C-alpha positions as YAML, in Angstrom:
chain: A
units: angstrom
residues:
- id: 1
  name: UNK
  ca: [-3.01, 4.73, 17.69]
- id: 2
  name: UNK
  ca: [0.01, 3.68, 15.66]
- id: 3
  name: UNK
  ca: [2.99, 6.01, 15.62]
- id: 4
  name: UNK
  ca: [5.35, 6.36, 12.70]
- id: 5
  name: UNK
  ca: [8.83, 5.21, 13.68]
- id: 6
  name: UNK
  ca: [10.75, 5.68, 10.43]
- id: 7
  name: UNK
  ca: [10.45, 7.65, 7.20]
- id: 8
  name: UNK
  ca: [12.56, 7.28, 4.10]
- id: 9
  name: UNK
  ca: [12.26, 9.47, 1.01]
- id: 10
  name: UNK
  ca: [11.81, 7.22, -2.01]
- id: 11
  name: UNK
  ca: [10.99, 9.20, -5.16]
- id: 12
  name: UNK
  ca: [8.87, 12.08, -6.46]
- id: 13
  name: UNK
  ca: [6.33, 12.70, -3.63]
- id: 14
  name: UNK
  ca: [6.68, 9.25, -2.08]
- id: 15
  name: UNK
  ca: [7.98, 8.29, 1.35]
- id: 16
  name: UNK
  ca: [8.32, 4.80, 2.75]
- id: 17
  name: UNK
  ca: [6.68, 4.90, 6.16]
- id: 18
  name: UNK
  ca: [7.17, 2.41, 9.03]
- id: 19
  name: UNK
  ca: [4.83, 2.16, 12.00]
- id: 20
  name: UNK
  ca: [5.47, 0.95, 15.53]
- id: 21
  name: UNK
  ca: [3.51, -2.27, 14.92]
- id: 22
  name: UNK
  ca: [5.78, -3.23, 12.00]
- id: 23
  name: UNK
  ca: [3.42, -2.15, 9.21]
- id: 24
  name: UNK
  ca: [5.41, -0.53, 6.40]
- id: 25
  name: UNK
  ca: [4.49, 0.87, 3.03]
- id: 26
  name: UNK
  ca: [4.89, 3.62, 0.48]
- id: 27
  name: UNK
  ca: [2.75, 6.73, 0.72]
- id: 28
  name: UNK
  ca: [2.29, 9.12, -2.20]
- id: 29
  name: UNK
  ca: [1.88, 12.62, -0.77]
- id: 30
  name: UNK
  ca: [1.16, 14.26, -4.15]
- id: 31
  name: UNK
  ca: [-2.53, 14.56, -3.24]
- id: 32
  name: UNK
  ca: [-1.61, 16.91, -0.39]
- id: 33
  name: UNK
  ca: [0.43, 19.53, -2.27]
- id: 34
  name: UNK
  ca: [-2.70, 21.30, -3.53]
- id: 35
  name: UNK
  ca: [-4.61, 21.15, -0.22]
- id: 36
  name: UNK
  ca: [-4.35, 24.66, 1.13]
- id: 37
  name: UNK
  ca: [-1.54, 27.02, 1.93]
- id: 38
  name: UNK
  ca: [0.05, 24.89, 4.67]
- id: 39
  name: UNK
  ca: [0.91, 22.18, 2.12]
- id: 40
  name: UNK
  ca: [1.88, 24.53, -0.76]
- id: 41
  name: UNK
  ca: [5.62, 24.54, 0.14]
- id: 42
  name: UNK
  ca: [5.65, 20.74, -0.32]
- id: 43
  name: UNK
  ca: [5.47, 21.33, -4.09]
- id: 44
  name: UNK
  ca: [9.14, 22.26, -3.84]
- id: 45
  name: UNK
  ca: [10.91, 18.88, -3.90]
- id: 46
  name: UNK
  ca: [13.87, 20.16, -1.89]
- id: 47
  name: UNK
  ca: [11.50, 21.26, 0.87]
- id: 48
  name: UNK
  ca: [9.45, 18.07, 0.57]
- id: 49
  name: UNK
  ca: [12.54, 15.92, 1.13]
- id: 50
  name: UNK
  ca: [13.19, 17.68, 4.47]
- id: 51
  name: UNK
  ca: [10.41, 15.86, 6.32]
- id: 52
  name: UNK
  ca: [11.09, 14.66, 9.85]
- id: 53
  name: UNK
  ca: [9.35, 12.71, 12.60]
- id: 54
  name: UNK
  ca: [7.48, 14.71, 15.22]
- id: 55
  name: UNK
  ca: [4.96, 13.39, 17.69]
- id: 56
  name: UNK
  ca: [4.71, 10.04, 15.94]
- id: 57
  name: UNK
  ca: [3.98, 11.42, 12.49]
- id: 58
  name: UNK
  ca: [5.68, 12.93, 9.45]
- id: 59
  name: UNK
  ca: [6.03, 16.71, 9.53]
- id: 60
  name: UNK
  ca: [7.73, 19.60, 7.76]
- id: 61
  name: UNK
  ca: [9.36, 22.70, 9.21]
- id: 62
  name: UNK
  ca: [6.48, 24.98, 8.11]
- id: 63
  name: UNK
  ca: [4.07, 23.10, 10.42]
- id: 64
  name: UNK
  ca: [2.52, 20.82, 7.80]
- id: 65
  name: UNK
  ca: [1.83, 17.27, 8.94]
- id: 66
  name: UNK
  ca: [-0.51, 14.38, 8.25]
- id: 67
  name: UNK
  ca: [-2.04, 12.31, 11.02]
- id: 68
  name: UNK
  ca: [-0.54, 8.86, 11.46]
- id: 69
  name: UNK
  ca: [-4.05, 7.35, 11.46]
- id: 70
  name: UNK
  ca: [-4.69, 8.71, 7.97]
- id: 71
  name: UNK
  ca: [-1.39, 7.37, 6.67]
- id: 72
  name: UNK
  ca: [-1.85, 4.00, 8.38]
- id: 73
  name: UNK
  ca: [-5.14, 3.51, 6.52]
- id: 74
  name: UNK
  ca: [-3.48, 4.31, 3.18]
- id: 75
  name: UNK
  ca: [-1.09, 1.36, 3.49]
- id: 76
  name: UNK
  ca: [-2.77, -1.79, 2.20]
...
């Protein structure tokens, strides 16, 4: 399993994500904002920008998170 070691807000719904093996890339989270009530607050850009690292992945204070494995696969 690859843990996320760094996140950096880039633009719109995009974060640059860095993994512990050196793999880095931009992830567009816009596909998640309409995926159930846990992700609904992410539509608010101010809230979206408040992501943090928790347990090796990106998370938000309402409990929303996305598995690092899923994000790792999205980076080409």
